[in-house]
C-alpha positions as CSV (number, residue, x, y, z in Angstrom):
1,M,26.5,8.7,35.3
2,A,27.3,9.0,31.7
3,Q,30.1,6.9,29.7
4,K,31.6,8.3,26.8
5,W,31.7,5.4,24.7
6,M,32.8,6.5,21.1
7,S,35.4,9.2,19.8
8,W,34.6,10.6,16.6
9,T,37.5,12.7,15.9
10,A,38.4,10.8,12.6
11,K,36.3,12.0,9.7
12,G,34.3,8.7,8.7
13,G,36.7,6.3,10.3
14,A,33.8,4.7,12.5
15,L,31.9,4.1,9.8
16,L,34.8,2.7,8.0
17,A,35.6,0.2,11.0
18,A,32.0,-0.5,11.4
19,L,31.8,-1.6,7.4
20,A,34.7,-3.3,7.5
21,F,33.6,-5.3,10.9
22,A,30.3,-5.7,9.0
23,A,32.1,-7.4,6.1
24,A,34.6,-9.7,8.1
25,G,31.6,-11.3,9.6
26,A,29.5,-11.4,6.9
27,S,32.3,-13.7,5.3
28,L,33.8,-15.6,8.1
29,S,29.8,-16.6,8.7
30,G,29.2,-17.5,4.9
31,C,25.8,-15.2,4.8
32,S,24.3,-12.1,6.5
33,R,21.5,-10.0,6.5
34,S,21.8,-6.3,5.5
35,E,18.7,-4.0,5.1
36,R,19.2,-0.2,4.2
37,W,16.1,2.2,4.6
38,Q,14.8,5.8,4.7
39,E,12.7,6.6,7.6
40,Q,10.0,9.7,8.1
41,V,10.3,10.4,11.9
42,R,8.1,12.9,13.5
43,L,9.9,14.3,16.8
44,Q,8.3,15.8,20.1
45,S,8.4,19.0,18.5
46,G,5.9,18.0,15.7
47,D,9.0,18.6,12.8
48,V,9.3,15.4,11.1
49,I,12.9,14.5,9.5
50,V,14.2,11.2,7.4
51,V,16.3,9.2,8.9
52,D,18.8,6.6,7.1
53,R,18.6,3.6,8.9
54,H,21.0,0.4,8.1
55,S,20.7,-3.0,10.2
56,T,22.7,-5.9,9.6
57,D,23.4,-9.3,11.3
58,E,26.3,-7.4,13.6
59,G,23.6,-4.3,14.4
60,T,22.4,-1.1,13.3
61,A,23.0,2.3,12.4
62,I,21.3,5.9,12.2
63,R,22.5,9.2,10.0
64,F,20.1,12.1,10.4
65,S,20.0,15.7,10.2
66,L,17.9,18.3,12.1
67,P,15.8,20.9,10.9
68,S,17.6,23.2,13.7
69,Q,20.7,22.7,12.6
70,P,20.9,22.5,8.6
71,G,24.0,21.0,6.6
72,K,25.0,18.9,10.4
73,S,24.5,15.5,10.1
74,Y,24.6,13.0,13.1
75,Y,25.8,9.4,13.0
76,W,24.9,6.5,15.8
77,H,25.6,3.2,15.9
78,A,24.7,0.5,18.4
79,A,27.5,-0.1,21.0
80,H,26.2,-3.4,22.2
81,D,26.1,-6.9,21.0
82,G,25.1,-9.4,23.6
83,G,25.4,-12.2,20.4
84,Q,22.7,-13.7,18.2
85,G,19.1,-12.2,18.4
86,Q,20.6,-9.8,21.4
87,H,21.8,-6.8,19.4
88,E,20.7,-3.2,20.7
89,N,17.9,-1.7,18.8
90,P,17.1,2.1,18.3
91,L,13.3,2.8,19.7
92,V,13.4,6.2,19.7
93,L,15.0,9.2,18.7
94,D,14.5,12.6,19.8
95,V,15.4,16.3,20.6
96,E,15.8,17.0,24.5
97,N,16.7,20.6,25.7
98,G,18.3,20.9,22.0
99,V,20.3,17.7,22.1
100,P,20.0,14.9,19.8
101,V,18.8,11.9,22.1
102,I,18.5,8.1,21.0
103,Y,16.9,5.7,23.3
104,T,17.6,1.7,22.6
105,V,16.9,-1.6,24.5
106,V,18.8,-4.8,24.5
107,S,18.3,-8.0,25.3
108,T,20.7,-9.0,27.6
109,S,19.4,-12.8,28.1
110,P,15.8,-14.6,27.5
111,G,13.5,-12.3,29.3
112,C,15.6,-9.8,30.7
113,R,16.1,-5.9,28.8
114,L,18.3,-3.2,29.7
115,F,17.7,-0.1,28.3
116,T,19.7,2.9,27.7
117,R,19.5,6.4,26.4
118,Y,22.4,8.5,24.4
119,A,23.0,11.8,24.0
120,Y,24.9,13.8,21.7
121,R,27.2,16.5,23.4
122,D,30.4,17.8,22.6
123,G,31.4,16.2,19.5
124,D,30.3,12.8,21.1
125,W,27.7,9.8,22.0
126,W,27.6,9.7,25.7
127,E,25.1,6.2,27.3
128,Q,23.4,6.4,30.1
129,V,21.7,2.9,31.0
130,L,18.1,3.9,32.3
131,P,17.1,2.7,36.0
132,D,14.6,-0.2,36.2
133,K,11.8,2.6,36.5
134,F,11.7,5.4,34.5
135,Q,9.4,7.4,32.4
136,G,8.0,5.6,29.5
137,R,7.7,7.0,25.9
138,E,5.8,6.2,22.4
139,M,8.3,4.6,20.3
140,N,9.0,6.7,17.0
141,L,11.5,4.3,15.2
142,F,10.1,1.4,12.9
143,V,11.2,-1.7,15.0
144,L,10.4,-4.6,12.7
145,S,12.8,-6.1,10.3
146,G,12.7,-8.4,7.5
147,L,9.5,-7.3,6.3
148,D,8.9,-5.8,2.4
149,I,9.4,-2.4,3.8
150,G,10.7,-0.6,0.6
151,D,12.9,2.1,0.6
152,M,11.2,4.6,2.8
153,V,8.9,3.9,5.7
154,T,6.6,6.6,5.8
155,L,4.3,8.3,9.3
156,E,1.7,6.6,7.4
157,Q,2.9,3.0,7.0
158,K,4.0,3.1,10.9
159,R,0.5,4.4,12.2
160,R,-1.0,1.0,10.3
161,E,1.9,-1.1,11.7
162,N,0.7,0.3,15.5
163,A,-2.7,-0.2,14.8
164,A,-2.1,-4.0,13.3
165,V,-2.9,-6.2,16.1
166,S,0.6,-8.7,15.6
167,Y,1.9,-4.9,16.5
168,T,1.7,-5.6,20.0
169,R,2.7,-2.5,22.7
170,A,6.1,-3.6,23.7
171,L,6.7,-2.6,20.2
172,R,5.3,0.6,20.4
173,F,5.9,2.0,23.6
174,L,9.7,2.0,25.2
175,G,9.3,1.6,29.1
176,P,9.9,-0.5,31.5
177,G,7.4,-3.8,32.2
178,G,8.2,-7.7,32.4
179,R,11.3,-8.1,33.7
180,T,14.4,-5.7,33.4
181,C,18.2,-7.2,34.1
182,G,21.7,-5.3,34.2
183,L,24.5,-6.6,31.9
């Protein structure tokens, strides 16, 4: 069953709330990590879009537009924060049946993962927790942070990272494997 988790009726309200939350967390902790970059993403249709990414200790956010809807911008940010090292990470951004979707993973405890799918409908992002068994997908979003990636992550950079020995299948493929556990 889908669950409505965020309303976007106030212009920019969610972004301002997220920035205020991140600033409050940074001031309380004394220091925090914050990374911003753009990233080329190939959709299943073959279209390549440029996505704005922002990642902090408190979570991650994505802003993007689709070729089929020029001038319309989508904004998504992580809805789950399981504590230190257990943030929600977006792995796949795509369009299914004309609807933008984002697949994520949340570490719920050591060795346990929860996969979710967000679909943008009626002006809101709707969340669906995926079952323990589901059709896996090749990831198309950059996963590793903390690397010297520059301001733009290209498809070629991602291809090179995927070919690297240290970039395991778990960082290239979204799908069940090992242990999945609920929240």
